[in-house]
C-alpha positions as CSV (number, residue, x, y, z in Angstrom):
1,M,-12.7,19.5,-3.4
2,A,-11.8,18.1,-6.9
3,Q,-8.6,20.2,-6.8
4,G,-7.6,18.7,-3.4
5,A,-8.2,15.2,-4.8
6,S,-6.0,15.9,-7.9
7,L,-3.3,17.3,-5.6
8,F,-3.4,14.0,-3.6
9,R,-3.1,12.1,-6.9
10,L,-0.1,14.2,-8.0
11,L,1.5,13.7,-4.6
12,N,0.9,9.9,-4.9
13,I,2.7,9.8,-8.3
14,V,5.6,11.9,-7.1
15,I,6.0,9.8,-4.0
16,A,5.8,6.6,-6.1
17,V,8.7,7.9,-8.2
18,I,10.7,8.8,-5.1
19,I,10.1,5.2,-3.7
20,V,11.4,3.7,-7.0
21,L,14.4,6.1,-6.9
22,G,15.1,5.0,-3.3
23,G,14.9,1.4,-4.2
24,I,17.2,1.8,-7.2
25,L,19.8,3.7,-5.1
26,L,19.7,0.9,-2.5
27,F,20.1,-1.7,-5.3
28,V,22.9,0.1,-7.1
29,H,25.0,0.7,-4.0
30,I,24.8,-2.8,-2.8
31,M,26.6,-3.2,0.5
32,S,25.2,-6.7,1.1
33,W,22.7,-9.1,-0.3
34,N,20.1,-7.6,2.0
35,S,20.4,-4.2,0.5
36,G,20.1,-5.6,-3.0
37,I,17.0,-7.7,-2.3
38,L,15.5,-4.8,-0.3
39,G,16.1,-2.5,-3.2
40,V,14.3,-4.8,-5.6
41,F,11.3,-5.1,-3.3
42,I,11.2,-1.3,-2.8
43,V,11.3,-0.7,-6.5
44,L,8.4,-3.2,-7.1
45,L,6.3,-1.6,-4.3
46,G,7.1,1.9,-5.8
47,L,5.9,0.6,-9.3
48,L,2.8,-0.8,-7.7
49,T,2.1,2.5,-6.0
50,F,2.6,4.3,-9.3
51,A,0.3,1.9,-11.2
52,L,-2.5,2.2,-8.6
53,E,-3.0,5.8,-9.7
54,F,-4.1,4.6,-13.1
55,V,-5.4,1.0,-12.8
56,I,-6.9,-0.6,-9.7
57,P,-7.1,-4.4,-9.9
58,E,-9.7,-6.1,-7.7
59,A,-7.1,-8.4,-6.2
60,I,-5.0,-5.4,-5.0
61,V,-8.1,-3.7,-3.5
62,Y,-8.9,-7.0,-1.7
63,N,-5.4,-7.8,-0.4
64,M,-3.9,-4.3,0.0
65,G,-6.9,-2.3,1.2
66,F,-4.7,-0.1,3.4
67,M,-3.5,1.6,0.2
68,F,-7.0,3.1,-0.3
69,S,-7.2,5.2,2.9
70,L,-5.1,8.2,3.9
71,L,-4.1,6.5,7.2
72,G,-3.1,3.3,5.5
73,R,-1.2,5.0,2.7
74,G,0.5,7.3,5.2
75,L,1.7,4.4,7.3
76,F,2.9,2.6,4.1
77,Y,4.9,5.7,3.1
78,I,6.4,5.9,6.6
79,S,7.4,2.3,6.3
80,M,8.9,2.8,2.9
81,G,10.8,5.8,4.3
82,L,12.2,3.7,7.1
83,L,13.2,0.9,4.7
84,T,15.1,3.3,2.3
85,L,17.2,4.8,5.1
86,S,20.9,3.9,5.0
87,W,24.2,5.5,5.8
88,K,24.3,7.3,2.4
89,W,23.2,10.9,2.5
90,Y,20.8,10.5,-0.5
91,N,19.1,7.5,1.0
92,M,18.6,9.6,4.2
93,V,17.1,12.4,2.2
94,I,14.7,10.1,0.3
95,G,13.8,8.3,3.5
96,C,13.0,11.6,5.3
97,I,10.9,12.8,2.3
98,L,8.9,9.6,2.4
99,M,8.4,9.8,6.2
100,V,7.3,13.4,6.0
101,A,4.9,12.6,3.3
102,G,3.6,9.7,5.3
103,I,3.1,11.9,8.4
104,F,1.3,14.4,6.2
105,Y,-1.1,11.7,5.0
106,V,-1.7,10.5,8.6
107,I,-2.5,14.1,9.7
108,M,-4.8,14.5,6.7
109,H,-6.6,11.4,7.8
110,F,-7.4,12.8,11.2
111,V,-8.3,16.2,9.8
112,G,-10.8,14.6,7.5
113,A,-9.4,15.4,4.1
114,T,-10.8,13.9,0.9
115,P,-8.5,11.5,-0.8
116,S,-7.9,11.2,-4.5
117,P,-10.4,9.0,-6.5
118,S,-7.7,6.3,-6.9
119,M,-7.6,6.0,-3.1
120,S,-11.4,5.7,-2.8
121,A,-11.7,2.3,-4.5
122,I,-14.5,0.1,-3.1
123,P,-13.7,-3.6,-3.2
124,N,-16.0,-5.8,-5.1
125,T,-17.4,-8.0,-2.4
126,S,-18.6,-10.9,-4.6
127,T,-16.8,-14.0,-3.6
128,T,-17.0,-15.7,-7.0
129,S,-13.8,-14.3,-8.3
130,L,-11.7,-14.7,-5.1
131,N,-11.3,-18.5,-5.2
132,P,-12.9,-20.0,-8.3
133,G,-12.2,-23.6,-7.3
134,T,-14.5,-23.4,-4.2
135,G,-17.0,-20.8,-5.2
136,G,-15.4,-18.5,-2.6
137,A,-16.4,-20.6,0.3
138,S,-13.0,-20.4,2.0
139,Y,-13.2,-16.6,2.1
140,T,-16.6,-16.3,3.8
141,N,-18.0,-17.1,7.2
142,P,-21.6,-18.3,7.8
143,S,-22.8,-14.7,8.1
144,G,-21.5,-13.9,4.6
145,D,-18.9,-11.4,5.7
146,L,-15.5,-11.3,3.9
147,Q,-13.6,-11.3,7.2
148,P,-13.7,-14.5,9.3
149,N,-15.3,-14.3,12.6
150,M,-13.0,-16.1,15.0
151,T,-15.5,-16.0,17.9
152,E,-17.7,-18.5,16.0
153,Y,-14.9,-20.9,15.3
154,E,-15.6,-24.5,16.4
155,P,-12.9,-27.0,15.8
156,S,-14.0,-30.2,14.2
157,N,-12.7,-33.6,15.1
158,H,-11.4,-35.3,12.0
């Protein structure tokens, strides 16, 4: 089981490097402003993906929880693959590699594979660090859950 987890970790690092490469290629071969800006964002997301294999900040776990499950990460890789596609052959290759890796992760989710330890982060549910100015009150509902319960919403008349 530990060997499988280390293989997922290695695969995550390789895919992060491929995402950065795809973003750089989009940025270098700017066909429009959109390609340049998209390339920058893809590079940043690739660097974030790479960094998540070594350091897991609480804010990332809270705001990007999908990166810590096989299904979420698989869908993220498929999205990155679609974003890196362009009419250049090397962008098509990179996009297809990312989409295949994403499909692999989605399949592994439904098979029940064990993800790498970096994908098994459990968010710290204390609300004190989420919004220091209000003690976290804006992030909790009356039951104490982190997710708001919209069925209990009652508009107030101001």
